[in-house]
N, C-alpha and C positions, 0 to 999 in steps of 0.2 A: 546676723546680717550687719554690714558696716553702717556706721552712723553717717548721717548727712552732716557735713562739717560747716562751721561758721554761719549757721542760720541766723544768729543774732548779732552778727558783726555790726557795730554802730548803734546798737540799741542799749538802753540802760537796764532793762528788766526783761525777763522771759515773757514772751507773748502768751496769751491765753489759748490762742487758736492757731493751728497750722492748716492752711488750705492747700490741699494736694490736687493738682490738675494735670491730667495725662494728655500728652500730645503725640500724634504720629503723622508726620508729613502733612502739616496743616499750618504753615506760617501765616497765610491770609487770615484764617480764623483765630489764630493765637493772638494776633494784634488786638482784636476787639475783646476777646475773652479776658486777656490779661489787663487791658485797660478797665474793663468792668469790675475787676477785683482790686483796683488801685484806690488810694485815698482821694485821688482827684475825682472819683466817681462815687465811691461808697460813702454813705452819709452816717454821721454819728459815731464814727470810729477813727482811731489814729493808727499810724504805722507801728506804734508800740503795742497795740492790742492784738495784732495778728501778723502772721507771716505767710507768704505765698511760695510754694515750691512747685515750679514747673518741671515735671518729669517728662523727658523725651524718651518714648518707648521704642528704641531701636530704629529711629527714623533714618531713611536713606538720605534725606535732606534735613539734618538736625537744625534746631534753633541754635542761636549763639548766646553764650552766657551774658555778654555785655548788652546784647539786645534785650534780653529778659530783665536784667538788672535796672535798666533805665526806667522801668515802670514804678520804681520806688525803692527806698532803702531796705524795705522788708521783703523784697523779691529775691529769690535764688533759683538757679537752674541746675539740673542734674540730668546727664545723659545716662540712660539705663540700657546697657548693652545686652541685647537679647535677639533671638530669632523668632520669638513668640509673637503672634498677632493678637494675643489676649493681654489686657492690661493688668491681670490679677497679680502677677509677681511684682510688677513695678509699684503697684499700690501698697502691697505688703512691705516691700523694701522701704518705701517712703515713710509709712507709718512707724515702722520699727526704728527709723532714724529721727523721728520728730521728738522735740524736747519741750512740747507744750502740753498743757493739761487736756486740751480738746483737739480733735482733728475734724476737718471737713473734706469731703471727696467730691470731685467732679471727674467722673470716669472718662467722659468724652470732652476733649478740649475744645470742641466746636461750640460749646454751650456758654454763651454770655449769661450774666446774671443781673438781677434787678438791684437797684441802689441801696436797698435796706437789708439784703439777705444776710450780710455778716453781722450787722447790728442786732437784728431780730434773732438770729441763730444764737448769738452770745447771750441774749436775754433768756431764751428758752433753756440753754445749757446750764445757766446759773440757777434756774428755778426748780430743778429737779435733781435728785441724787444720782439717778441713772437714766439720763435722757437719751432719746434718739430723735433727732430733728430732721424731718423730711420736707422737701419743697416740690411743688408741682412742676411739670415741664411743658414747654410749648415748642412748636415749630414756627420759625419765621415764614410768613406768607399767608395767603388767604385760605389754605387748606393744608392738610398734612403733606409733607414733601414727597411722600410716595406717590401722591396724586399730582402735585403741581409740577414736578419735573417732567411729566408727560405733556404739560401744557406750556412749556418754554421757560419755566422758572429755573434759573441757573445762578451762578455766582455774580454775573454782571447785573442781572435783574435784582438780585438781593442787595447788591451795593447801592443801586439807585433807590430801592425801597428804604434802606436804612438812612441814606443821605437825606431823604425827604422829611424825616421826623426830628432831626437834631437830637438823637438819643443821648449823645454825650452830655447834654445839658439837663435833660429830663429822661432818665432811663425808664421811667414808668410808661412812657409812650410806646415802648416795645410791645405792651399789651394791645395797642391799637392795630398793630400790623402782624399779629400772630394768631395761631390756632392751637388749641390744646392738643398735646400729644396723645396718642391712643392710650397710653398708660395712665393719663391724668384726666380722661374725658368726663369724669364725674364732677369736675369743678372743685372749688375751694372747700365746700362743705360736704363733699362726697366721700370723705374718709381718706386714709393713707393711699397714695398712688400705688399701682402694681409694682413699680420700681421707682427709685429715687435717683434722679440725675444730679441732685445736690442732697447730701445728707451730712449731718454733724453729730458727733458723739464723743464721750470720753475716750482718749487714746488708750487708756488701760483696758477698757471694755473691748475695744476692737482687738487688741492683742490677746486678751484672755479667751476670746471666741475663736482664735486661730486665724483671724483675718479672712481675706477672700480665699475661696477654695481654688487652688492653683491647678486642679484637674480640669477646670473649664478652659479649654484652649481654642475654642472657636474664634473666628475673627470678631474683634470687639468684645470678646468675653462671653458671647452667647447669652445664656441666662444666669451668668454669675451674679449680676445685680439682684435678680429675683431671688436667687438662692440665699444671698447674704441677708436681704430684707426679711425673708421668711425665718431665718435662724434668729434674727434680732427679735422679731415680734413673738416668737415662741417663748421668750424669756419672761416669766411673770413679774420680775423685778423691774423691767424696763418701763419707762413712761414715754410712750410715743407722742410726738408733737408734730402737727402739720402747720407750716407757716402760712399765714394769710397775707395776701397782697404782695407776695414775693415769688420768685421762680427763676427758672433757667430757660434760655431761648436758643434753639438749635439752628446753627447756620448750615446751609447746604455745602457739602464738601465731598460728595461721592461716598458717603458712609454705606457700609455693607448692609445695613438694615433700614436706615432712615431714608436713604436716597436711591432706592431701587423700586421699580413698580411692585405693587402688592402681589402680583402674580409671580414675581421672582423673589419674594421675601424669603430669607433663609430660616424662617420660623421652624419648619419641619426638622432641619438639621440641628437647630438649637435644642428643640424638645428631645430629639434622639440622644444628644449628648447628655442632657439632664437625666434621662432614663438610664443610660449606661452607668452614670456616676452613682445614682441613688436607688436604682431599681424600681422606680415609680415616677409618675409624671408630676410635674410641679403643680402645686395648688396654693393659691394665695392664702396667707394666714391673716384672718381678720382679728385685729386686737380687741380684747375685751373692753378696754377703755381707750379713749383717744382725747388728746388736748389740742386746742387751737390757740395760736398766739400770733399777734401782729395786727397791723392796721390794713385798711382797704383803700388804696388810692382810687380816685374816681375812674382812672383809665382801666382798672381791672374789674369794675363792678359787674360787667356782663358775664364774668366767669364765676360768680359766687356759687351758683348751684347748677346741678345737672339739668340740661335742657334738650338732650338728644345725643346723637352720635358725635364723634370727634369733629366731623366736618361742620355739623350744625352748631355745635358748641363754640367753634372757633371763629369761622369767618364767613360762612355762606348762609347764615340765618337771616 
């Protein structure tokens, strides 16, 4: 695969981490996601510590390189020409072109992150010889978005909600207006999420594993995230780490799984694809050991442990 060119232009040393974030027709969401990855927002890190690669996965309305680059000297843009609705090939392309020791992946570019996710990921990555660092996920709003979109929650309502908390100055306030995603509804101390909307690991380990399985071609990748996480956790040499007090926050954007009524969720199609590929249904791999790292901002305290289903854990308790 071709290398991503000029990722370190203007920097004096190779960054430790490349953050790969995949977009598809979501400029509104990209504005906030990319800002949340910038040094204006992230705490305890500099632009020399990490680089951000915004991958545009065959968008009909692509982002512009100059628009992406304005978020910082460590930001780069790459259009990935494809007809696929899955992000798997784009992610593999980006990782194979990265020139950093570690990579982090945000599969869905609609996901903003908390202010310490890069700092704490780097701490965890340095602490183990073969780490896998995962973070929990949230939906913006008072319930999961599969429910709130039926109650009038849309992009305009979300804009007002975000404007009400001044998240740019204190990103931990995102916890105040969010609900745990279904994959993370056991809370911070409930173990590794069923899938990781933010994960980080050594670049060489990702490549050695063969990366994402490109046979997953459902919209949004279907269960490609679940598949990759399972393959990681099956490796006895891996040290899995869950970040405390950090996470990703999903913006409403018409997503094929997150922004449809539960009665129309494509879970059955995703499961059928997994069955075709592997000849069996997906089962979550529970790691034999698990590490926790990070701090707990007061805004996130209500998510420390499991207290019920996703709705109760997140907003309507």
